[in-house]
N, C-alpha and C positions, 0 to 999 in steps of 0.2 A: 757928601750924602750918607746916609746911615740907615741900617735897619734895626729894629728893636723887637723884642719878644713880649707880648702881652700876658696878662694874668691867665688868659684862656690857652696859652701855649702856642698861639698863632704869631706869625711874623708880621710886622707892619713896616711899610716902606717900599722903597727908599724914601727918605724924608731929609729935608734939609737941617742944617744945624740950627736955623731960627726956629723951624717947627719943633725940633727936639727941646729947645729952650722953653717954649710955649707950653709944652706937655709937662716940662719940669715945674713951671711955675703954677700949673693947674693940678699939681699932685698926682699926675697920671704916670709919671716916672719918678724913680728915686736912685739913690747911689748904688742900689743892688740891682737895677734893671740891667739885663744883658743888652749890649749894643755890638754891632758889627759894622765897622767902617767900610765903606765902598771900596773894593779892591782887596779886601782881606777876607781870610776864611776862618778867622778866629773870633769868638765872641768873648767880650770882656764886659766886666760891671762898669757901669757908667761913672762910678766914682774914680776908676782909674784913668779917666781921660782928663788931662790937665786943662784943656780948652773949656771945659764945663765947670771948672772948680768954682768960678764966681756964681754961676747959675745955681749950683748945689747949695752954697752958702746961704743964697737968697731965697731959697725954697722954704716956705713956712713948714713946721713941724706937723705931723699928722694930729688930728683931733684926739685929745685924751678920753678914753672910755671912762664913764662913771664919774662921779664926785662933782660934776659941773653945778655951779650955783644957778644958772640959768635954765629955766624949763621951756622947751620950744612950744610953740602953738600947735597942738595936735591937729586942730580942725584946719589950720593953714597948710600943714604938712600933707594932710590927706587930700586937700583940694589941689595943691601942687602936683603931687604923684598921679592923681587920677586924670588931671588935665593933660599931662604928657604921655600918660599910660606907661606901661613897663612890659617887659618880656623876661620869662624865666625859662631856662632850659634845664630840665630835670637831669638829663644825662650829663650835662656839663657840670651842674652842681655836684652830683655824685662823683663824677671823675675828679673834680677838684678837691672834695672832701676826701677822697681816697689818697690823692697826691699829698694832701696835707699830713695824713696820717702817716704816710711812708717817711715823711721828713720829720716828724716829731711823735715817733711812734710811742715810746715809753712815757714821754710826758702826757700825751693825750689819753692813752689806755690806763696809765697809772692813776691820773685825775678822775677818770671816769669810774674805775674801781672804787677808789676810796669814797668818792661823792656817793656812789651807788649803795655803798655800806651805810652812810649816814642817812640817806634817804629811806633805805630799807628799815632802818631801826625807828625812824621818826618820819612817817609818812606825811605829816602836816608841813615838813621843810622841803617838800618836793620842788616848790616854785623857787625857793632861795638856793637849793642845790643845783638845779637846772640853769638858773640864771647865772650862778657862778661859772659854770661850764661854758656858757655862751661868752661870758666876759673873758675867759682864757682864749677861746677861738677866735674871737673877733681881734684879740690882741695879735694872736699869730697870723691871722689873714692880712692885717694891716702892717705886718712886720714891725711891730712894737715889741719893746722888751717884755718878754713873757716868762713866768716861772710857775712851778707847781702851786705855790700859794694862791696865784690868781684864780685857781678854780674855786676858791672859797670867798671870792670877792663879794658874792651876794650878801654874805653875813655882815660885811663892814660898810658896804657902799649903799645898799637898798634893801636892807632886810625887811622892813615893815611892808614896803610897796611890793616886793616880789613874794612875800608871804601872802599878802592879800590878792595878788594877782593869781597865785595857784589855787588859794582856797576858795576864791569867789568863782573863778572859771570851772573849778572841779565841781563845786556845788551846783551851779546852773547847768553844767553839761550833764551831770547825773539826773537832774530834774528833767531836763530835755529828752534824755533817753527813757526815763521812767514813764512820762506821760505820752510821748510820741517820739518815735526813733528818729524821724527826720530832724527835727529841730536840734536835738542833741549832737547829730552828726555835723549839721551845719556849723553850729557854735564851736564844736571841737576842731574843726578845719579853720574857721574864721579867726579864731584867737592864736593861731600858730606863732604869731611874731610878737605877742604881748610881753613875754619875759625878756627878749633882747632889746625891746623898746624901752622897758624900765631900766635896764642895767647900762644900756648904752646912750639913751637920750635923756635919762633921768626923769622920765615921766612917771606921774602917779598911775596907779593901777588901772583905775578906769578909762581914763584918757588913752592909755596904752592899749587896752583891750578894744576900745571903740576905733581907734586909728587902725589897728591891725584888721579888725572886721570890715571896715570900709574899704581898705586897700585890697584885701584878699577876696572880698566879694565880687570886685570887678572880674576876676578870673578864677571863680571859686572851684569850677570842675578840674582845672589845672592842678590846684593845690589838693584837691581830693585824690587825684591821681598820684601825686607826689606823696601823699600819706600813704596810699596802698603800696607803692613801691617801697617806701621806708619800712612798712610793716613786713614786707617780704624779706627785706634785708636783714631785719631783726630776727625773724625766723630761721633764715639760714644761719645766722650767728648762734642761734640757740641750738641749732642741729649739730653744729660742729663740735663746740665743747663750752665750758664755763667762759674762759677767756674769750671766745668767740663773740659772745654777748656784748662784751665791752668794746671789741673792735668794732662790731656792727654799730652800736650805740655811738661811737666816736665818729664814724663815718656818716651816719645819718644826721648827727647834730651839726657836724662840719658842713655838710650839704645844705641844711637849713639856714645855717650861719651865712653861706655863700649868697643864697637866695635873698636873704635879709640884706646883705650888703648891695647886691644888685639892685634892690628896689629902693631901699632907704639910705644908702651910702651917698658920700658926696658927689660921686661920678656914677649914677644909675645907669644900668644896662638900658640901651636904647637911646641914651643921649650921645650924639656924635660917635656912632658906632665905629667910624673909620679910626679911631684913636684908642690906643689901650688905656684901661682904667689905672693901671700900674705896673711895675715890673714884675717879672715871672716870680721873683722871690717874693712877692707881696701876698703870696697864699697860694 
């Protein structure tokens, strides 16, 4: 029998070797997942256990972000997610975002700083810049090899669609605020996942915006609260010092990336909650 630690930092188990192998096959565990055999007080990476070497070799690699030739059906994705529903824990997302920052501090803050300079110089590139940051964060969360250059992945992988998503959403958001405050606020919150959907799922800008809107609308007030909390975090970062802004931005975007992963990931939150989505090192 074994115990494992999930992405949320909680222990699962005891579970049998057979169950552990099933979770490996379902990509809920990987070689970096911490495991404690029954009767031992030591936690070790799953990859160090010879008895699971065959299962690790048979585990399919995680999906590659961006660059996919196939575009998923956005309407079908929305229908599937809404049919099973989902849960998002704001506190958990922020805690995981902070944990990710502590483990990749200079990479995340440095990328946020440089991308922020580009965005500040050319405001029209906001969607492309933010999409690149999501590309980096999702790779870190999924424990895929990540480097500083990934923060600029939006320029090479989905420049036009990210540009259009940022431009169109910005224009419609401004029009909504100008003519009536409520529609603008609604759309600003509803399109919160448009950019990660473009860079991760290779969706065109409008299907990504519509998919985000349909899914977020199910629990719109929750995401409105999420946006308010993130706004407070950004204010706190601004109050500390200049670097505090980029630290706060890194935490906020990472928290949103975790929420995105919980909803749109391969093993969404709420599906088989007794099983971990991945090992603790998965983000």
